[in-house]
Structure formats: structure tokens, C-alpha cells
C-alpha positions as CSV (number, residue, x, y, z in Angstrom):
1,X,140.7,140.0,129.8
2,X,139.4,137.0,127.4
3,X,137.1,134.4,128.6
4,X,137.7,130.9,127.2
5,X,134.3,129.6,126.0
6,X,132.8,126.3,126.5
7,X,131.0,125.4,123.1
8,X,127.0,125.4,123.4
9,X,125.6,122.3,123.4
10,X,123.0,121.6,120.6
11,X,120.6,120.3,123.3
12,X,120.6,124.0,124.8
13,X,117.2,125.4,125.1
14,X,118.5,128.6,123.3
15,X,121.4,127.3,121.3
16,X,120.8,129.4,118.1
17,X,120.3,132.6,120.2
18,X,123.9,131.7,121.7
19,X,125.5,130.7,118.7
20,X,124.3,134.0,116.7
21,X,125.7,136.2,119.4
22,X,128.7,134.5,119.5
23,X,129.3,134.9,115.8
24,X,128.9,138.4,116.4
25,X,131.5,138.8,118.9
26,X,133.9,136.7,117.2
27,X,133.7,139.0,114.4
28,X,133.6,142.2,116.3
29,X,136.9,140.9,118.0
30,X,135.6,142.5,121.4
31,X,135.9,141.0,124.6
32,X,133.1,141.2,127.2
33,X,134.8,143.5,129.3
34,X,135.2,146.1,126.5
35,X,131.7,145.7,124.9
36,X,130.5,146.4,128.7
37,X,132.5,149.6,128.3
38,X,131.5,150.3,125.0
39,X,127.7,149.9,126.0
40,X,128.0,152.3,129.0
41,X,129.9,154.9,127.0
42,X,126.9,154.9,124.1
43,X,124.2,154.9,126.6
44,X,125.2,156.5,129.6
45,X,124.1,154.1,131.9
46,X,124.7,150.5,131.4
47,X,121.2,148.3,131.2
48,X,122.5,146.0,133.5
49,X,125.2,144.9,130.9
50,X,128.2,143.9,132.9
51,X,130.9,141.5,131.5
52,X,129.6,138.7,133.3
53,X,125.9,139.7,132.3
54,X,127.1,139.7,128.4
55,X,129.0,136.1,129.0
56,X,125.9,134.6,130.6
57,X,123.8,136.1,127.5
58,X,125.3,133.5,125.0
59,X,125.7,130.4,127.0
60,X,122.4,129.1,125.5
61,X,121.2,127.8,129.0
62,X,118.5,130.5,129.8
63,X,116.8,133.3,127.8
64,X,118.7,136.8,128.7
65,X,116.7,139.9,129.0
66,X,115.8,141.3,125.5
67,X,117.6,144.5,126.5
68,X,120.7,142.8,127.0
69,X,120.3,140.8,123.7
70,X,119.7,144.1,122.2
71,X,123.0,145.8,124.0
72,X,125.4,142.7,123.1
73,X,124.1,142.6,119.5
74,X,124.2,146.6,118.6
75,X,127.7,146.9,120.2
76,X,129.0,144.1,118.1
77,X,127.5,145.5,115.1
78,X,123.9,144.0,114.4
79,X,120.9,146.0,114.4
80,X,118.2,146.3,117.1
81,X,115.6,145.1,114.8
82,X,117.8,142.1,114.2
83,X,118.4,141.5,117.9
84,X,114.8,141.8,118.9
85,X,113.6,139.1,115.9
86,X,116.4,136.7,117.4
87,X,115.3,137.2,121.0
88,X,111.5,136.7,120.1
89,X,112.3,133.3,118.4
90,X,114.4,132.4,121.2
91,X,111.1,133.3,123.5
92,X,108.8,131.7,121.3
93,X,110.5,128.1,121.5
94,X,109.9,128.0,125.5
95,X,106.7,129.7,125.1
96,X,104.9,128.6,121.9
97,X,101.8,130.2,121.0
98,X,98.8,127.5,121.6
99,X,97.1,126.2,118.9
100,X,93.2,125.2,118.0
101,X,91.8,128.6,119.3
102,X,92.3,127.9,122.8
103,X,91.7,130.9,124.8
104,X,94.8,132.2,126.5
105,X,95.0,132.6,129.9
106,X,95.5,136.3,130.7
107,X,99.2,135.8,132.1
108,X,100.1,133.9,129.0
109,X,98.4,136.7,126.6
110,X,100.2,139.4,128.6
111,X,103.6,137.4,127.6
112,X,102.8,136.8,124.2
113,X,101.8,140.9,123.8
114,X,105.4,141.5,125.0
115,X,106.5,140.3,121.7
116,X,104.7,142.7,119.6
117,X,107.1,145.3,118.1
118,X,105.6,145.8,114.4
119,X,102.5,146.3,112.8
120,X,102.1,142.6,111.5
121,X,103.0,141.3,115.0
122,X,99.8,143.5,116.4
123,X,97.6,142.0,113.7
124,X,98.4,138.6,114.3
125,X,97.3,139.3,118.2
126,X,94.2,140.9,117.1
127,X,93.1,138.0,114.7
128,X,94.2,135.7,117.8
129,X,92.3,137.5,120.5
130,X,89.2,137.6,117.9
131,X,89.7,134.0,117.3
132,X,89.6,133.1,121.1
133,X,86.3,135.2,121.5
134,X,84.7,132.7,119.2
135,X,85.2,134.6,115.9
136,X,82.4,137.2,116.3
137,X,81.4,139.0,113.2
138,X,82.1,143.0,112.8
139,X,78.5,143.5,113.3
140,X,78.4,141.7,116.4
141,X,81.8,143.2,117.9
142,X,80.2,146.8,117.0
143,X,77.2,145.8,119.1
144,X,79.3,144.5,122.0
145,X,81.2,147.7,121.9
146,X,78.1,149.8,122.0
147,X,76.8,147.9,124.7
148,X,80.1,148.2,126.7
149,X,79.9,151.8,126.2
150,X,83.5,151.5,125.0
151,X,83.0,154.0,121.9
152,X,82.5,153.5,118.3
153,X,83.5,150.5,116.5
154,X,83.0,151.1,112.7
155,X,83.0,148.2,110.5
156,X,84.4,149.4,107.8
157,X,87.4,150.2,109.4
158,X,88.0,147.4,111.5
159,X,87.7,145.2,108.1
160,X,90.8,147.4,106.5
161,X,92.8,146.8,109.9
162,X,92.2,143.1,109.9
163,X,93.3,143.1,106.2
164,X,96.3,144.9,107.1
165,X,95.3,147.7,105.0
166,X,96.2,150.3,107.9
167,X,97.1,150.3,111.3
168,X,94.1,150.9,113.9
169,X,94.2,153.7,115.9
170,X,94.9,153.8,119.5
171,X,91.2,153.8,120.4
172,X,89.9,151.9,118.0
173,X,92.4,148.8,118.9
174,X,91.1,149.3,122.4
175,X,87.1,149.2,121.8
176,X,87.9,146.2,119.4
177,X,89.6,143.9,122.0
178,X,87.1,145.0,124.8
179,X,84.5,143.8,122.5
180,X,86.5,140.9,122.4
181,X,86.4,140.1,125.8
182,X,89.7,141.3,127.0
183,X,90.1,142.0,130.7
184,X,90.5,145.5,131.7
185,X,94.0,144.8,133.5
186,X,95.3,143.6,130.2
187,X,94.5,146.8,128.0
188,X,97.5,148.7,129.1
189,X,99.8,145.9,127.6
190,X,97.6,146.6,124.4
191,X,98.3,150.1,124.5
192,X,102.0,149.3,125.1
193,X,102.1,147.0,122.0
194,X,100.1,149.4,119.9
195,X,102.7,152.2,121.0
196,X,106.1,149.8,119.8
197,X,104.1,148.8,116.4
198,X,103.5,152.4,115.5
199,X,107.4,153.2,116.2
200,X,108.4,150.7,114.3
201,X,106.8,152.4,111.2
202,X,109.3,155.4,111.8
203,X,112.4,153.5,111.9
């Protein structure tokens, strides 16, 4: 069964993502039902990717779940990393990062950390949280870490990490963000972000 599609208006909030997804489907020649069946066969249990869900994903009027975009794109021949990139761009258009060194509300920062999938993303988040903390020196961060009992925070190691020369260990990252004033309830999000960035290096 083929669905006749209404063109995506350029004023749609997710026009570019919708157009990209539609171009993938056109090249694949698949119907939404065929896509849904293939996703189920490849993954065992479809991640909420019914034919109707896939149809709605490329309308452009709302942001689909990342897992749906990944499944849609992969079954049509794109890579998972391409799908993530397009989804992140769409998400950032609706929820752009604040400028001017403004402090991020906890809920806002949580959403930003959800976009971390590569070491470069994690590095940007680390620089941002330090900026929000008033750009303390590495010596000051080391002092704060000691006062918090958060563990060692060697300045040379932090300097290398912030220069993009190496990935932080999970312990160093958590100590760093705690020294930057991060709330305890956000630490698990930082751990998840770190794990995703680490996993991307092995892809």
C-alpha cells in the first residue's frame, strides 16, 4: 500500500529532516509498510516503528523520536551516524543552545546532554559547563574538587582533555562537572553522555 504524500511546506519546523528522510525513501523504493516489516525483521521487536509512525516521521511538523529516525534511515540505506546528525540538527533548531554564558537550567542541560554522541560533543559540553560556572581556573577547579571530596582532578590531565587531546575517564569527567557546580541529579546524564561518546570511538 502506497501513501500519497502531501509536500512538506518550507515553513514546517523540521522541513530539512523531513526532506532528507523522504529522499532516502524515494531512493529505496520502499513503502512505509515494507519499511516497518524490514525493521521488525532486522531488530526482532520494532521500536515503535509502525507504518503510521514512519509516515508521520517525514511530515516535518514535529520532531520524531531519535530511534524512529535512525530506524527509518537505516532501513533505507543511510548510516546510523548520518541519522543521528540529522536528528540532532533538527532538535537544535527547536531548542538552540543559549549564548552569552547564560547558566543552563537543569532541565535544559539535561536535554543538551542527550545530544552528546561523540567525543567532540562531550568536549563542547565540558567547555560550556565551565563557562556557565564563571570560567574558573584549573587550579580553582582542583581546589573545589578537594573540598567536595570528589576525587583527584590533575590539572595536566584536565588541560589535555579540554584541549581535545584525549577523552576523559568517567571518574575525571564526573569530578570535573561536580567542581563546576553540577547538581547530583545530572551526574547520571553526564555518565550516559560519556558512555555514548566512548562507544562512538569504537564504531
